[in-house]
C-alpha positions in Angstrom: -2.8 25.0 -22.7 -2.4 21.2 -22.1 -1.6 21.5 -18.4 -4.2 24.2 -17.7 -7.4 22.3 -18.2 -9.8 23.1 -15.5 -13.5 22.1 -16.0 -15.6 23.5 -13.3 -18.1 20.7 -13.2 -15.5 18.3 -12.0 -14.5 20.3 -8.9 -13.2 17.7 -6.5 -15.0 14.7 -7.9 -11.8 13.4 -9.3 -10.2 13.5 -5.8 -13.2 11.6 -4.4 -12.8 8.9 -7.1 -9.0 8.7 -6.5 -9.7 8.4 -2.7 -12.1 5.5 -3.3 -9.5 3.8 -5.5 -6.9 4.2 -2.8 -9.2 2.7 -0.1 -9.9 -0.3 -2.4 -6.2 -0.7 -3.0 -5.6 -1.0 0.8 -8.3 -3.7 0.8 -6.6 -5.6 -2.0 -3.3 -5.8 -0.1 -4.9 -6.8 3.2 -7.6 -9.2 2.1 -5.5 -12.4 2.5 -4.4 -12.2 6.1 -5.5 -8.8 7.3 -3.4 -5.8 8.3 0.3 -6.2 9.0 1.1 -6.5 12.7 4.5 -5.5 14.0 5.7 -5.1 17.6 4.7 -1.4 17.5 1.3 -2.4 16.2 0.7 -4.6 19.3 1.8 -1.8 21.6 -0.8 0.5 20.0 -3.6 -2.1 19.9 -3.1 -3.2 23.5 -3.0 0.4 24.8 -6.2 1.2 22.8 -7.9 -1.9 24.4 -6.8 -0.7 27.9 -8.1 2.8 27.2 -11.4 1.3 26.1 -11.8 -1.2 28.9 -10.0 0.4 31.8 -9.5 4.1 30.8 -5.8 3.6 31.4 -2.7 4.2 29.3 -1.1 0.8 30.1 0.4 -1.4 27.4 0.2 -5.2 27.1 3.3 -5.6 29.3 1.7 -3.8 32.2 3.8 -0.7 31.9 2.6 2.8 30.9 2.8 4.0 27.3 5.9 6.2 27.2 7.9 5.4 24.1 5.0 6.5 21.9 2.7 9.4 22.2 -0.9 8.9 23.3 -3.1 10.1 20.5 -3.0 7.2 18.0 -4.0 4.5 20.7 -6.7 7.0 21.8 -7.9 7.3 18.2 -8.0 3.5 17.9 -10.0 3.3 21.2 -12.6 5.5 19.6 -13.2 2.9 16.9 -13.5 0.3 19.7 -16.2 2.5 21.2 -18.2 2.9 18.1 -17.9 -0.8 17.1 -18.7 -2.2 20.5 -15.2 -3.5 21.2 -14.3 -5.0 17.8 -10.6 -5.8 17.7 -8.6 -2.9 16.2 -6.5 -5.4 14.3 -9.6 -6.8 12.7 -11.0 -3.3 11.9 -7.6 -1.9 10.8 -8.0 -2.5 7.0 -11.2 -0.4 7.1 -9.6 2.3 9.3 -6.5 2.4 7.1 -8.5 2.5 3.9 -10.4 5.5 5.2 -7.2 7.2 6.3 -5.5 6.6 2.9 -8.5 7.9 1.1 -8.4 11.0 3.3 -4.7 11.6 2.3 -5.5 11.2 -1.4 -8.6 13.5 -1.3 -6.9 16.2 0.8 -3.9 16.1 -1.6 -6.2 16.7 -4.5 -8.0 19.5 -2.7 -4.7 21.2 -1.9 -3.6 21.0 -5.6 -6.9 22.5 -6.7 -6.1 25.6 -4.6 -2.7 26.2 -6.3 -2.2 29.5 -8.0 -1.8 27.7 -11.4 -4.6 25.2 -11.9 -3.7 22.1 -13.8 -6.0 19.1 -14.0 -3.4 16.8 -15.7 -0.8 17.6 -13.0 -3.4 16.9 -10.3 -4.2 13.5 -11.8 -0.6 12.5 -12.2 0.1 13.4 -8.6 -2.9 11.6 -7.3 -2.0 8.5 -9.3 1.5 8.6 -7.9 0.2 8.8 -4.3 -2.2 5.8 -5.0 0.7 3.7 -6.4 3.4 4.8 -4.0 5.0 1.6 -2.6 6.1 3.6 0.5 2.6 4.8 1.3 1.0 1.4 0.5 3.4 -0.2 3.0 2.3 2.2 5.7 -1.4 1.8 5.1 -1.2 -2.0 5.2 0.1 -1.9 8.8 -1.3 -0.9 12.1 1.0 2.1 12.5 0.6 5.6 13.8 2.0 7.0 10.6 -1.3 6.2 9.0 -3.0 8.9 11.1 0.0 11.3 11.2 0.3 11.6 7.4 -3.4 12.7 7.3 -2.5 15.4 9.8 0.5 16.4 7.8 -1.6 17.0 4.6 -4.3 18.8 6.5 -1.8 21.3 7.8 -1.5 23.2 4.5 -5.3 23.3 4.2 -5.7 25.0 7.6 -2.7 27.2 7.2 -4.1 28.4 3.9 -7.2 29.6 5.7 -4.9 31.4 8.1 -3.0 33.0 5.2 -6.3 34.3 3.7 -7.7 35.6 7.0 -4.7 36.2 9.3 -7.1 36.0 12.3 -6.4 34.6 15.7 -9.3 32.1 15.3 -7.9 30.7 12.0 -4.4 30.4 13.7 -5.9 28.5 16.6 -7.2 25.9 14.3 -3.7 25.4 13.0 -2.5 25.2 16.6 -5.0 22.5 17.4 -4.0 20.3 14.5 -0.3 20.8 15.2 -0.8 20.0 18.9 -2.6 16.8 18.0 0.1 15.8 15.5 2.8 16.2 18.2 1.0 13.6 20.4 0.4 11.3 17.4 4.2 11.1 16.6 6.9 13.1 18.4 8.3 14.1 15.0 5.2 16.3 14.8 7.5 19.1 16.1 8.5 19.5 12.5 5.1 21.1 11.9 5.8 23.5 14.7 9.1 24.4 13.0 7.2 24.8 9.6 4.5 27.0 11.0 7.0 29.1 13.0 9.1 29.7 9.9 6.1 30.5 7.8 4.9 33.1 10.3 8.4 34.6 10.6 8.7 35.0 6.8 5.1 36.3 6.4 5.5 39.8 4.9 1.8 40.6 5.4 1.9 40.5 9.2 2.8 43.7 11.0 5.7 43.1 13.4 3.6 43.4 16.6 1.0 41.0 15.3 3.7 38.7 14.0 5.4 38.4 17.4 2.1 37.7 19.0 1.1 35.0 16.5 4.5 33.3 16.7 4.3 33.1 20.5 0.7 32.0 20.4 1.4 29.3 17.8 4.5 28.1 19.6 3.0 27.7 23.0 -0.4 26.4 21.9 1.1 23.9 19.4 3.4 22.4 22.0 0.9 22.3 24.9 -0.5 18.8 24.3 3.0 17.4 23.9 4.2 19.0 27.2 1.2 17.5 29.1 1.9 14.1 27.5 5.6 14.3 28.5 4.7 15.3 32.1 2.3 12.4 32.4 5.0 10.1 31.1 7.5 11.5 33.6 5.2 11.0 36.5 4.1 7.5 35.5 7.5 6.1 34.6 10.2 8.5 35.5 11.0 9.0 31.7 9.6 11.5 29.3 9.9 9.5 26.1 11.2 6.2 27.3 14.7 5.0 27.3 16.7 6.8 24.5 20.3 6.0 23.7 22.9 8.3 22.0 23.2 7.7 18.3 25.9 5.5 16.8 25.3 6.7 13.2 27.0 9.8 11.8 25.3 12.4 9.7 26.8 11.0 6.5 25.3 7.5 7.2 21.9 9.1 7.9 22.0 11.1 4.7 23.0 7.9 2.9 20.0 6.0 4.4 17.6 8.8 3.4 19.1 9.0 -0.1 18.4 5.2 -0.4 14.8 5.9 0.5 14.5 8.7 -2.0 16.0 6.5 -4.7 13.6 3.7 -4.0 10.6 6.1 -4.0 11.7 7.3 -7.4 11.7 3.7 -8.7 15.5 3.9 -9.4 17.5 0.6 -9.5 19.4 -0.4 -6.4 22.7 0.4 -8.1 21.8 4.1 -7.5 22.3 3.6 -3.8 25.9 4.3 -4.2 24.9 7.9 -5.0 22.5 8.1 -2.1 24.2 11.0 -0.2 24.3 13.0 -3.4 20.6 12.3 -4.1 19.8 13.5 -0.5 21.8 16.7 -0.8 20.4 17.6 -4.3 16.8 17.1 -3.2 17.2 19.0 0.1 19.1 21.9 -1.5 16.6 22.1 -4.3 13.7 22.4 -1.8 15.6 25.1 0.2 16.3 26.9 -3.1 12.6 26.8 -3.9 11.8 28.3 -0.5 14.3 31.1 -1.0 13.0 31.8 -4.5 9.4 31.9 -3.4 10.2 34.2 -0.5 11.9 36.8 -2.7 9.1 36.5 -5.3 6.6 37.1 -2.5 4.6 33.9 -3.1 5.9 31.8 -0.2 2.5 32.3 1.6 0.7 29.8 -0.5 -0.2 26.1 -0.1 2.7 25.3 -2.4 5.0 27.3 -0.1 3.8 25.6 3.0 4.2 22.1 1.5 7.7 22.9 0.2 8.8 24.3 3.6 7.6 21.3 5.5 9.3 18.9 3.0 12.6 20.7 3.5 12.3 20.9 7.3 11.3 17.3 7.8 13.9 16.1 5.2 16.7 18.0 7.1 15.4 17.5 10.7 15.2 13.7 10.7 18.8 12.9 9.5 20.1 15.4 12.0 17.9 14.0 14.8 19.2 10.5 14.0 22.7 11.8 14.4 22.1 12.5 18.0 19.4 10.1 19.1 19.5 6.4 18.5 16.6 4.6 16.8 16.2 2.2 13.9 18.1 3.1 10.7 16.2 5.7 8.6 13.9 3.8 6.3 10.8 4.3 4.2 8.5 4.1 7.2 10.2 6.8 9.2 10.5 9.0 6.1 6.9 8.3 4.9 5.3 11.4 6.5 7.2 13.6 4.1 6.4 11.7 0.9 3.3 13.6 -0.3 4.8 17.0 0.6 8.1 16.1 -1.1 6.4 14.8 -4.2 4.3 18.0 -4.5 7.1 20.3 -3.3 9.6 19.2 -6.0 7.0 19.3 -8.8 4.5 22.1 -8.1 6.6 24.6 -10.0 6.1 22.8 -13.3 2.6 24.2 -14.0 3.9 27.7 -13.1 6.9 27.3 -15.5 4.7 26.1 -18.4 2.3 28.9 -17.9 5.0 31.5 -18.5 6.6 30.2 -21.7 5.5 30.2 -25.3 2.8 27.8 -26.5 5.1 26.0 -28.9 7.6 25.1 -26.2 4.8 24.6 -23.7 3.4 21.6 -25.6 6.8 20.0 -26.0 7.8 20.3 -22.4 4.4 19.2 -21.2 4.6 16.0 -23.2 8.1 15.3 -21.9 7.0 15.9 -18.3 3.9 13.6 -18.7 6.0 10.9 -20.3 8.5 11.0 -17.4 5.7 10.9 -14.8 4.0 8.0 -16.6 7.3 6.1 -16.9 7.9 6.6 -13.2 4.4 5.5 -12.3 4.8 2.4 -14.5 8.0 1.5 -12.5 6.4 1.9 -9.1 3.2 0.0 -10.3 5.5 -2.9 -11.2 6.9 -2.9 -7.7 3.3 -2.8 -6.3 2.3 -5.7 -8.4 5.2 -7.8 -7.2 4.4 -7.1 -3.6 0.7 -7.8 -4.1 1.5 -11.1 -5.8 3.7 -12.1 -2.8 1.3 -10.9 -0.1 -1.7 -12.4 -1.8 0.0 -15.8 -1.2 1.5 -15.3 2.2 0.0 -12.2 3.8 1.4 -8.8 4.8 4.8 -9.4 6.6 4.3 -9.5 10.3 2.6 -11.6 13.0 -0.5 -12.1 10.8 1.4 -13.7 7.8 1.9 -17.4 7.1 5.4 -17.4 8.4 3.8 -17.1 11.9 0.2 -18.3 11.7 -0.3 -22.0 11.9 3.4 -22.8 12.6 3.9 -25.7 15.1 5.7 -23.6 17.7 2.9 -20.9 17.7 0.2 -23.6 17.8 2.0 -25.2 20.8 2.2 -22.0 22.7 -1.4 -21.2 22.1 -2.7 -24.7 23.2 -0.3 -25.3 26.1 -0.5 -22.4 28.5 -0.1 -24.8 31.5 3.5 -25.8 30.8 4.9 -23.2 33.2 5.1 -23.5 37.0 3.1 -20.9 38.8 5.1 -17.9 40.1 8.2 -18.6 37.9 8.9 -15.5 35.6 9.0 -15.9 31.8 11.4 -14.1 29.6 11.5 -13.9 25.8 13.1 -12.1 22.9 9.6 -11.0 21.7 7.2 -10.2 24.5 4.7 -8.7 22.0 4.6 -12.0 20.1 3.9 -14.0 23.3 1.0 -11.6 24.1 -0.3 -11.5 20.5 -0.5 -15.3 20.1 -1.2 -16.5 23.6 -2.7 -13.5 25.5 -0.1 -14.2 28.2 2.8 -12.0 29.4 6.5 -12.5 29.3 9.3 -10.1 30.2 11.5 -8.8 27.4 15.2 -9.8 27.7 17.3 -6.8 28.7 19.0 -4.6 26.2 22.7 -5.4 26.2 23.7 -1.7 26.4 22.0 -1.3 29.8 24.5 -3.2 32.0 22.5 -2.7 35.2 19.4 -4.5 33.8 21.6 -7.2 32.3 23.3 -7.9 35.6 19.9 -7.9 37.3 18.6 -10.5 34.9 21.5 -12.8 35.7 20.6 -12.7 39.4 17.2 -14.4 38.7 17.4 -17.9 40.1 14.6 -19.5 38.2 12.9 -18.5 35.0 11.5 -19.8 31.6 12.9 -18.5 28.3 10.6 -18.5 25.2 12.9 -18.1 22.2 11.8 -17.3 18.6 14.4 -18.2 16.0 13.0 -15.9 13.3 13.8 -12.8 15.4 17.3 -11.5 15.7 17.4 -8.3 17.7 21.0 -7.3 18.3 19.9 -4.8 20.8 19.0 -7.6 23.3 21.2 -10.1 24.9 20.9 -13.3 22.9 20.6 -17.0 23.5 24.3 -17.6 23.1 25.0 -14.8 25.6 22.8 -16.5 28.2 24.3 -19.9 27.5 27.8 -18.6 28.2 26.7 -17.7 31.7 23.9 -20.1 32.6 22.9 -23.6 31.9 19.6 -23.7 30.1 17.5 -26.8 30.1 15.6 -27.4 26.8 12.0 -28.2 27.5 10.3 -28.1 24.0 11.9 -27.5 20.6 10.4 -26.7 17.2 11.8 -25.4 13.9 10.5 -21.9 14.8 11.7 -21.7 18.4 12.0 -23.4 21.8 11.1 -23.1 25.4 13.9 -23.3 27.9 14.1 -23.4 31.7 16.8 -22.1 34.0 16.9 -23.1 37.6 20.0 -22.3 39.7 19.4 -25.2 42.0 19.9 -27.6 39.1 23.7 -26.9 39.2 
C-alpha cells in the first residue's frame, strides 16, 4: 500500500531532518536584517531585559507588563542569562529557528503515533509545515506565538500519555503544559477547553474518576493564569490591560478567518468573496469529524486531540473577537491553529485508504499526493516571492531598510539633546523612540478614552515626535492636535518631524 510505507530504521530521523531544514529556512529569511521587530516585539524584549537586570516585570515605558502574559518575556530572559546578556533581538533568529524546528519535529512525532502509519502522508505534512507562509511569518518575528505554537503541538503528545495511562501523574504533566501555555498567550484557555472536552467524552474513565480528573485539570491548568491576573491587578488596577468592546460582528470575524484559511490554502485573492462559506465549511467539517470519532470510539487518540483543538480554537477566536476588541483577525492571530488544522482536516485520509480496495487505493492516493504537491508548489512560490523581497529590504518592521539608516531615525539617534529638561515627550510610536534612541516618550492617548484625551490637552508644554509611516487610527492624530493647539515645527524630515507645544507661546 502506497501510503502505508513504514520502514523501522527511519523512526524519527526524517522528522529530525525536516526540523533542521525548518531551522535553516528561518535563518535564510532573517539573514539580511535579523528578526522582524514590531511594537509587541519591543514590549517582550524590554520586559525580558528588565527581568534579567532588575528582576522586574516592567516594560520599556516604565509600566508593568499587563496587556501580555508573563511567560514569553521570562523565556527570553532565560536566554539572556545563558548568553550573558546578549540582546534577545540579536539572538532571536537562533531562538526562532530552534522553536520552529521543535514544532516540525513534534508534528512528525505525533504523526508517527497515528493508528494508521503512513510515511508519505507524514512527509507531505512536514513539507507543508516547513513551507507554510503563515508559520514562516511568525518565526521571522520576535513574537510570543513562536513559543505558544510549540506548546500547542506538545499538548497532544502529553495528552496521549495520559490516554494510555489515565494516571494522575500523567494528567498533571498535561496540566503543567496547559498552565504555562495560558501565561504565554491568554488564548491558551482554548487548551483548557480542549482538555476538558476530551476528559468529558472519555469513555474509559469511570464517572467518579472522570469528575475528579476534570476538576483537577481545570483548577491546575488555570492556576498560573489566575496568579498572573492577580499580579496584574495589584500592579496596575487592570487584569489584562485596557480592553474595549468589539466593533466587529460575528459575520465579519468569520469573513476575516475565512480569508486567512483561503490564503493558507494558496487560493487566489478572488476567493475572499467566499470567505464566510470557507470558514463555516472547515469548522463544520472539524466538528463532524469529532462527532464521528466519538461514536466510533476513537476520539481518544492523538488525531482526536488535534482535531478537537482545531475546532475549539477555530470557533473560539471569532466568537471572542465579537465581544472583545483587538486587531482584525489575521494570519498571526490564527497561526497557533495552523498545524492542528492541517493535520485535523487530513488525518482521516490514511484511514480511508486503508479500508478500501487496492485498485481504488492507488488511484485515490495518487490524486491526494498530486493535490498536496500542487498546494505545496503554490505556497512555495509565495515563500520565494517573500524571500526575494526580504533579502533586499529585510523582514518588515523596525529592523528593515524602511527604518534603518533613514535621515529622521539617524537624527533622533544622534541628537538626544534637542529637548529641554523636564518637558514631557509624546509620540505616535513610543516603542520606536525606545528602540532607536533608548529614550522614553509617552504614547498619545487613544481617542476612545475621552478622559485621557482631555488630560493630554491640559498639558501646557510638551514635544511631539511624529512618524509619518505609522497611521494608528486608535490614537489621536496630528490633525486632531492641530485643530486644538498650535504646534511649532522644530525639525522636519521625509519620515517624520519633531514639534513643540508651549501654551505660553499663544
